[in-house]
N, C-alpha and C positions, 0 to 999 in steps of 0.2 A: 513538457519533459517527455522523453521517449527512452525506452530500453528494449534491447533485443533479448528474447527469451533464452534461457540457458541452452536449449538445443539449437538455437540459431534459426528456427523456422518462422518466428513471429516477431513483429515489432509492436510493442504496446505503447500507445501515445495518449497522454493525458492532455486534453484540450481545455484550458482554463476558460476561454471565452464561451465555449459551447457546453461546458460542464459535462463532459463525456470521457469515457475511456474507449479508444478505438484500437482494435486489434487488426494488424495488417499482415498479410502473407509476405515474408521477407524476400521471397524470390521474385515477386512481381508487384508488390505493394497493393494488391487487391484487398479490399475491406472484408475481413472475416466476421467481424462483430462490432457493434457500437452499443455501449451500455451507458445509462445515465449515472452520473456521479454527483457528489455534493458540489458545493460552490468552490470553484477554482481548484480542481484536482492538481496535485503537486507532482507526485511520483508513484512508482509501483516497485515492488520487489517480490520475488518468488520464494516460497518456502524451500528449505533444503531438499525436501522430497519432491519438489516441483508440482505438488498437488494443488496449491493455492497461490494466488498472487494478491498481495495486499495493496490497496490504493489509499493514499492520504489526500485530504482535502484542506487547502490552505485557508479558506474562508468559511469553514463549517466545523461542526463539533464531532464528526464521526469519521471513522476509517471504514473501508469496505473490503470484504474478503470475497474474491472471485474464484470460482473453480477454473483452474488453468487449462483444463481440457475442453470444457463446454463454453467458457467465457461468461457464464451466468453468475450473478451475485448470489452468494450463499448466506452472507451475514453482514450486518452493520453493527459496529461497536462504537459506543460513545467514548471518545478518548479525551475530549476537551477541544477548545478552539485552536485552530491553526496547526493541524497535523503536518509534519514535515518528513524527514528521512526515516528509514526503516532499517533495522538490523536484526540478526537472528543469533540465538545461542548456538554453540557448537553441536549440541545434540538435536537441534532443529525443533525442539518442543516449545520454544518461547520466542516471541517477537518483541522488539522494543521499538516504540515510535516516539520520536521527538515531537513534543507538543508545545509550540511556540507560545501560544496565548495563555497557557496554564503554567509555564515555566517548569514543566515536568517531562518525564519519560513515562509513557504508558507501557505496562508490561502485559503482554497478551499470551494466554495459554492457548497454544495451537491445537492441542488435543481436544479441549473443551470449546474452542473458539469463543473464549470469554476474556474480558478484562480481569486480570489477576490482581494487579496492584499498580501503584504509581510511585515514581521516584522523583523527589525534588531535584531540580536542576538549576543552572544559572539562568539569567535573563534571556528569553527567547531562544531556547536551544533549537538548532536546525540540523547540524551535522551529527552523525552518530556512527561510531565504530565499536563493534562488539568483539571482544577477544575471548 
């Protein structure tokens, strides 16, 4: 999976085979950073304030929080097996991660960078829209 940063300057690529998150310069595709991830990283999403980028791992039990400016990992949060898509509350204080293997949505407090709670979901939730 890959996504372009909100400012359009970077492309973040999750490489499932290499288990890495690669940050590319969008203007010339030069590698700016490569960081290790869990098994089979799935996707990433930026917090509303663009301070962090969260990465989920499809064959692991944790999600990673990266500093969006330095590209360094700042925290790993155990969310359960099979993290998938990510959504954010309107106020930007909460992230929601679909967790396929647990049939749940993990609720992340972005102020504390901590797992706040879990919401039961249907079988193998993947897509996630937060309104």
